[in-house]
Residue, then its C-alpha position, 0 to 999 in steps of 0.5 A: m321658666r323658659k330659660i330653665l327648660v332650655a338649660l335642662v335640655l342643654g344639660l341633658l344633651m351634654f350628659s348624653c354626649q359625654n356618656n356616649q363618649e365614655k362608652q366609646e372609650d370603654k370599647t377600646t378596653e374590651g378584648f379583641p373580637f372573637f371573629i376577626p374584623a375584615e377591616k382594621p378596627n379603630r382601636p389600639l393594636s399590638s405591632a403584630l396585629e398591625r402587621n396582620y392588617d397592613n403587611y399582608l394581602s389578607i388577614r387569614p392564610e386561607q384568603n391570601e392569594l399569595f399563600t400556598q403549600f407545595k405538592y411534588t410529583k416525580l416526573k416521567g421520561f428522564d433517566y439518570n444513569g442509576g443516580d450515580g452522579t454522572l448525569t444530572r438535570r437541574d435549574p429548569s427555566k420557566v415553562i412555556f406552551e407553544n406548538g400544542k405542548y409545554y417546553v422547558w430548558y435546563t442545565y444538563r451534565n453528562t460526564p464520565v465521573k461525578p463532580v469532585g467538589m468545588r473545594r477540589a476544583k483544581e483537580a477538575n479538567d476537561t472531563i472531570p467536573s468540579a460542581d454539579w453544574d460544571l461541564a454542562d450544556i443547555w438541553y430541553a424537553t417537551s410534554e403534553d401534560g407536564f408530568t411525562w416529558e420527552e427529552q429533545g436534546v441540546a439547545v445551547p452547547r458550550p461554545p469553543k474556548p475562549q468564548p463566554g461559556w466555553r467551560s459551562v453554560t447553565t441556569t438558563d431561562i426563556l424569553k419570548f419577545k416580538g415573535k422571537y425566543y431568547l435563552y439567557f444563561q450563566a456563561f462560565m469560563e473556569a471551573s466553579g470553585l477556582k474563584g468561587d462561582n463567578c460568571p456573567v450572563s450571555v444569551a442565545y436567540a432563535d425563531s422557534p423554541d425548537g431552535p436552532w439557537t444562535h449564541t451571541n458569544e457576548l456578555v449581555i449582563p456583565n459583572g459589577a465593578e470592583g468592590e460592588w455587590d455583584q462584582f463576581k456573580i450574575h446568576d439565575p437570569y430571569p426575564l419578564v416583560h413589563d412596560g414594554k421593556i425586558y426586566i431581568y431579575y438575577k441573584s448574586g452572592f457577596d460579603d464573603r467572610k471567613e468567620f462565617k460558614p456559609s460565608k456568602v450573603r445572597m440577594h437579588g438585583l434587576a437589569i432593564a433593557d428595551n432590546p432583548l440583546g441589551p444594553f441592560k441597565k442595572h437598577p439604582l436600588n439594587p439589590i432589590l430583594n434581600s433574601g433568596h437563592e434562585t430567582t422565581l417571579f411571576p406577574f401578579k395583579e399590577g405588580v410582580a411576586a417573587f419566591a425568596i428561598t433558602d438564604g437570607m433574613e426573609r427566606n421561605t417567604i413569597q414577596y410582592a412588589k406593586d411597582w416591580v422593584n420594592f418588595e414586601i413579604a406577602s406570606i411565609s410558606e414551607l417546602m418551597p421549590v428550589s430553583a423553580g421554573p413555573y408555568v407563567p402564561d402572562a410572563f411576556t404579555d406585558t400584563k397589568a393584571g397578572r393572574g398568578i401560577t399553579w405549577g411548574l418544575s424545580h429540582f431536588i439536590n442531594a438526590g439519592g443522598n448524593w450532594r453532587h446529583s440533582i433531578l428535575t421534579r414537578f411542583d403544584c400550588d395555588l398562587s392563582l387568582d383563577v383557582d381557589d384550592q383550599s387543600m393547598k392552603g394548609h397552615h403547616l406540615f407535620y414531620s416525622p421524628e425520623f425527619h427531625y433526628k436526621y438533623g441532630l447534633n454533630k460530634k463537635q456539639k455533643e462533645r461541647i455539651k458533654k464538657q458543659n455537663e462535666e463542668m456543672k458536676k465540678i461546680e456542684k461538688 
């Protein structure tokens, strides 16, 4: 009798376990929960839902500290000769706060005539620029509030020929390191368009953000060797301090092919040095970011975040590299600032807990419908661990019909469609 009772108990236990297991298995066939689980659920997931949990910093844009929309404000204090294309300001540096005010440096061109265009670069001379950034110097301005700026004048002028940058000094960015200031910039030695837009990087230094600046007349980051991805261009040098070293991120354009228009692929590289004046060693994994045009980065938590705008397979994304090298997409955004120079309070503190950014300056090209004229603007955002502005986290923007029609079919495309319609009518007959 006792043996029979034991057998019955064991049988009931086995049945209960099996029943519970079947219920658990049945759960995997239930629909995905209405309220998204905060943690990745233990159930089969589609590739899209796997990415939602594994690839991003949160499961919703509203909770993603590296997702934002961008707001733009017209700046006060800058004149542009009525927008005729003869005076342009573009490519602002990071904004820094020193001496009780904000500082920014930028590419400044003031020429008798507007640029003729890179395709007509052979027509350029000492007074006629080929491109918007040709025959330019580096100027700077200060502000007490980030909206109204007072232009202070030239910081780094073009040096005499044949020193690096004699043709144009452009696209600068600022570094503060051990009490001194450094401006890195593109040093052109020919008009843009003669051989594309090729140039290496040079540097100037000063004891104060107001200068005077000493131009080293040296190439601090040279172009790559023949056949390498950056053999012609080291653009947009962008310095940060990490692990006690100077990390300069830069962009290059390469893989020119006549069958594609535009023909260039643009990716980002990294060069590292112990001393701001070099020598800089390029990272062996270059290029480290496969998309983007200008460089915009900022320390975030223990890693670094980067904007990838305009060009490439992963354009219009904000990316993150915990190790400062291997970037992953953190979010996808809209109306991202072009050539953004953010205010990054911890850009040079060698922080291991970056706080993010909330504003900066960028530029608009095609100002007033003139493709060879650029103006500076202010952008605001919420990419900060210290701010929670849900009005910056809207998922999408609405564009008017007029905006869409502006990018309608061209003449050649209309002719192709007309021909297709005529062919369809012939087939029907």
